[in-house]
C-alpha positions as CSV (number, residue, x, y, z in Angstrom):
1,X,0.0,0.0,0.0
2,X,1.2,3.5,-0.7
3,X,2.9,5.3,2.1
4,X,1.7,8.9,2.3
5,X,3.5,11.4,4.5
6,X,2.4,15.0,5.1
7,X,5.2,17.5,5.8
8,X,3.0,20.3,7.0
9,X,0.9,18.7,9.8
10,X,-1.5,21.5,10.3
11,X,-2.8,21.2,6.7
12,X,-5.1,18.2,5.8
13,X,-2.7,16.8,3.1
14,X,0.5,18.8,3.6
15,X,2.6,20.7,1.1
16,X,4.4,17.6,-0.3
17,X,2.9,14.1,-0.5
18,X,5.2,11.1,-0.4
19,X,4.1,7.8,-1.9
20,X,6.5,4.9,-2.0
21,X,5.6,1.8,-4.2
22,X,8.4,-0.7,-4.4
23,X,11.4,0.9,-6.2
24,X,9.5,4.1,-7.1
25,X,9.1,7.2,-5.0
26,X,6.4,9.6,-6.0
27,X,6.6,13.2,-4.6
28,X,3.5,15.3,-5.3
29,X,3.5,19.1,-5.0
30,X,0.4,20.0,-3.0
31,X,0.3,23.7,-2.5
32,X,-3.0,24.8,-4.1
33,X,-4.1,26.5,-6.1
34,X,-0.9,27.1,-8.1
35,X,1.6,24.8,-6.4
36,X,3.8,27.8,-5.9
37,X,7.4,26.9,-4.8
38,X,7.2,28.6,-1.4
39,X,10.1,28.3,1.0
40,X,8.3,25.6,3.0
41,X,7.5,23.5,-0.1
42,X,11.0,23.8,-1.4
43,X,12.5,22.9,1.9
44,X,10.3,19.8,2.0
45,X,11.2,18.8,-1.5
46,X,14.9,19.4,-0.9
47,X,14.8,17.2,2.3
48,X,13.1,14.4,0.4
49,X,15.7,14.5,-2.4
50,X,18.5,14.4,0.2
51,X,16.9,11.5,2.0
52,X,16.2,9.4,-1.1
53,X,19.7,9.8,-2.5
54,X,21.0,7.2,0.1
55,X,18.1,4.8,-0.3
56,X,19.3,2.0,-2.6
57,X,15.9,0.4,-2.7
58,X,14.5,3.4,-4.6
59,X,15.4,3.4,-8.3
60,X,13.1,6.1,-9.7
61,X,11.7,9.3,-8.3
62,X,8.5,10.8,-9.9
63,X,7.7,14.5,-9.3
64,X,4.0,15.2,-9.8
65,X,1.4,17.8,-8.7
66,X,-2.2,18.1,-7.6
67,X,-4.7,20.3,-9.3
68,X,-4.7,22.0,-12.7
69,X,-1.3,23.7,-12.3
70,X,1.9,21.7,-12.1
71,X,3.7,24.7,-10.6
72,X,3.5,28.4,-11.1
73,X,7.1,28.9,-9.9
74,X,8.2,31.0,-7.0
75,X,5.6,32.3,-4.5
76,X,5.6,35.9,-5.6
77,X,3.2,36.9,-2.8
78,X,5.7,35.5,-0.3
79,X,8.6,37.3,-1.9
80,X,6.7,40.6,-2.2
81,X,6.1,40.6,1.5
82,X,9.8,40.8,2.1
83,X,10.2,44.0,0.1
84,X,9.4,45.6,3.5
85,X,12.6,44.2,5.0
86,X,15.4,46.5,5.8
87,X,17.4,45.3,2.8
88,X,14.3,45.6,0.6
89,X,14.1,41.8,0.4
90,X,17.6,41.1,-1.0
91,X,18.5,38.4,1.6
92,X,15.1,36.6,1.2
93,X,15.2,36.8,-2.6
94,X,18.7,35.3,-2.6
95,X,17.7,32.5,-0.2
96,X,14.6,31.6,-2.1
97,X,16.2,31.6,-5.6
98,X,19.3,29.8,-4.3
99,X,17.1,27.1,-2.7
100,X,15.4,26.5,-6.0
101,X,18.7,26.3,-7.8
102,X,20.0,23.8,-5.2
103,X,16.9,21.6,-5.8
104,X,17.6,21.5,-9.5
105,X,21.2,20.6,-8.8
106,X,20.1,17.9,-6.4
107,X,17.9,16.4,-9.1
108,X,20.8,16.2,-11.6
109,X,23.1,14.7,-8.9
110,X,20.6,12.2,-7.6
111,X,21.6,8.6,-8.4
112,X,18.0,7.7,-9.2
113,X,16.3,8.7,-12.5
114,X,13.8,11.5,-12.0
115,X,10.6,11.8,-14.0
116,X,8.4,14.9,-14.1
117,X,4.7,14.1,-14.5
118,X,2.9,17.2,-15.7
119,X,-0.8,17.8,-16.0
120,X,-1.5,21.5,-16.3
121,X,0.6,24.7,-16.4
122,X,4.3,24.7,-15.6
123,X,5.6,28.2,-15.5
124,X,8.8,30.1,-14.5
125,X,10.5,28.0,-11.8
126,X,7.9,25.4,-12.3
127,X,9.0,25.1,-15.9
128,X,12.6,25.0,-14.5
129,X,11.7,22.0,-12.4
130,X,10.3,20.2,-15.5
131,X,13.4,21.0,-17.5
132,X,15.7,19.8,-14.6
133,X,14.2,16.3,-14.5
134,X,15.7,13.5,-16.5
135,X,12.5,12.7,-18.3
136,X,9.2,14.7,-18.6
137,X,5.8,13.2,-19.5
138,X,2.8,15.5,-19.8
139,X,-0.9,15.4,-20.8
140,X,-2.1,16.9,-24.1
141,X,-3.6,19.8,-22.2
142,X,-0.4,20.8,-20.4
143,X,1.2,24.2,-21.1
144,X,4.6,25.7,-20.4
145,X,6.1,29.2,-20.2
146,X,8.9,31.3,-18.7
147,X,6.9,34.6,-18.4
148,X,9.3,36.7,-16.3
149,X,9.9,39.1,-19.1
150,X,6.2,40.1,-18.9
151,X,6.6,41.4,-15.4
152,X,10.1,42.9,-15.8
153,X,11.9,39.9,-14.3
154,X,13.8,37.8,-16.8
155,X,13.7,34.1,-16.0
156,X,17.4,33.9,-15.5
157,X,17.6,30.8,-13.3
158,X,14.9,28.9,-15.2
159,X,17.0,29.7,-18.2
160,X,19.8,27.5,-17.0
161,X,17.7,24.4,-17.0
162,X,15.6,25.3,-20.0
163,X,18.7,26.1,-22.2
164,X,20.0,22.6,-21.4
165,X,16.8,20.8,-22.1
166,X,15.3,22.6,-25.0
167,X,17.0,23.6,-28.3
168,X,18.8,26.9,-27.9
169,X,16.8,29.1,-30.2
170,X,13.5,27.6,-28.9
171,X,14.6,28.3,-25.3
172,X,15.4,31.9,-26.2
173,X,11.9,32.2,-27.9
174,X,10.3,31.2,-24.6
175,X,12.5,33.5,-22.5
176,X,12.2,36.5,-24.8
177,X,8.5,36.4,-25.5
178,X,7.2,35.0,-22.3
179,X,4.4,33.3,-24.3
180,X,2.8,30.1,-23.3
181,X,3.5,27.0,-25.5
182,X,1.3,23.9,-25.7
183,X,2.3,20.3,-25.1
184,X,3.0,19.6,-28.8
185,X,5.3,22.6,-29.1
186,X,7.0,21.7,-25.8
187,X,7.8,18.3,-27.3
188,X,9.1,19.8,-30.5
189,X,11.3,22.1,-28.4
190,X,12.7,19.2,-26.5
191,X,11.2,20.1,-23.2
192,X,9.1,16.9,-22.8
193,X,9.5,13.3,-23.9
194,X,6.0,12.2,-24.4
195,X,2.4,13.6,-24.5
196,X,-0.4,11.3,-23.4
197,X,-4.2,11.7,-22.7
198,X,-4.9,12.7,-19.1
199,X,-6.5,9.4,-18.2
200,X,-3.4,7.5,-19.1
201,X,-0.8,9.8,-17.6
202,X,-0.2,7.9,-14.4
203,X,-0.2,4.6,-16.2
204,X,2.4,5.7,-18.7
205,X,4.6,7.3,-16.1
206,X,4.4,4.1,-13.9
207,X,5.4,2.1,-17.0
208,X,8.5,4.2,-17.6
209,X,9.4,4.0,-14.0
210,X,9.0,0.2,-13.9
211,X,11.2,-0.2,-17.0
212,X,13.9,2.0,-15.6
213,X,13.7,0.4,-12.2
214,X,14.3,-3.0,-13.8
215,X,17.8,-2.0,-15.1
216,X,21.1,-2.3,-13.3
217,X,21.3,0.2,-10.5
218,X,25.0,0.4,-11.0
219,X,24.7,1.3,-14.6
220,X,21.9,3.8,-14.0
221,X,24.0,5.6,-11.4
222,X,27.2,5.6,-13.5
223,X,25.3,6.6,-16.6
224,X,23.3,9.5,-15.2
225,X,26.3,11.1,-13.6
226,X,28.3,10.7,-16.8
227,X,25.5,12.1,-18.9
228,X,25.4,15.4,-17.1
229,X,29.2,15.7,-16.8
230,X,30.0,15.1,-20.4
231,X,27.3,17.4,-21.6
232,X,29.3,20.4,-20.3
233,X,32.6,19.3,-22.0
234,X,34.0,19.9,-25.5
235,X,33.4,16.8,-27.6
236,X,37.0,15.5,-27.5
237,X,37.1,15.9,-23.7
238,X,33.7,14.3,-23.4
239,X,35.0,11.2,-25.3
240,X,38.1,11.0,-23.1
241,X,35.9,11.2,-20.0
242,X,33.4,8.7,-21.4
243,X,36.1,6.1,-22.3
244,X,37.3,6.1,-18.7
245,X,33.7,5.8,-17.4
246,X,32.9,2.9,-19.7
247,X,36.1,1.0,-18.8
248,X,35.3,1.3,-15.1
249,X,31.7,0.3,-15.9
250,X,32.9,-2.8,-17.7
251,X,34.8,-3.8,-14.6
252,X,31.7,-3.4,-12.4
253,X,29.8,-6.4,-11.0
254,X,26.6,-5.6,-12.8
255,X,28.3,-5.4,-16.2
256,X,29.8,-8.8,-15.7
257,X,26.5,-10.2,-14.6
258,X,24.5,-8.5,-17.4
259,X,26.9,-9.6,-20.2
260,X,27.0,-13.1,-18.7
261,X,23.2,-13.3,-18.6
262,X,22.9,-12.0,-22.2
263,X,25.4,-14.6,-23.4
264,X,23.8,-17.3,-21.3
265,X,20.3,-16.3,-22.4
266,X,19.0,-15.8,-18.9
267,X,17.7,-12.9,-16.9
268,X,20.3,-10.9,-15.0
269,X,20.4,-10.7,-11.2
270,X,21.5,-7.1,-10.3
271,X,23.3,-6.2,-7.1
272,X,22.2,-3.3,-4.9
273,X,25.7,-1.7,-4.8
């Protein structure tokens, strides 16, 4: 049975719901109506990501959301309140934006694969969250945007994730115009992997998670880390790095087991380490 944990006890369901099913951990943003990334919600999400990093039994993390908005990004009402601070809000703004950036880095560094499950609008830092996940699967009614330019605030931190997930000119189109794009355009831009009807979203995400969870945990951990590291290197350096990674991977227990199972026409038995 699913294990649901509420982080904010005084609210009926909490800001972040935690549901563990075998090797898959589902984290659901639950801050209606817009699932704004308030300090409290981001702290809860960061804590969960830190905790799951050391749990070998969990192979895949899914980040989903309740309601019609995946996430509207930073809580602008919360941030505006701090304009009355002595420093006009500088310290709070830096803390909130840095916390969001740290979450995106945690996702990239997490040994588990992370899948974004989107049903609704993902905007600003919410779009940044989608772009930061390893895979993104959305409904055909989902929409995406980086609208900061519309309110005099360029989406500079969402830009970091967006420019690495989407094609460069398409990312600039979103950043410069602030316009909302539909699911089909988001897929063309490279922001999402698949578009599915709403009634099949959970089913498709669960299938992806199950397929990934069935693979070698050693290979997944090695491969995810290598993917993000080589992506920032010149191509020759990337090949030099990848050669070393693959040699070490070949010497790992799971590679020996997997190749042996393939040659022996049997199913592999993966180790946890």
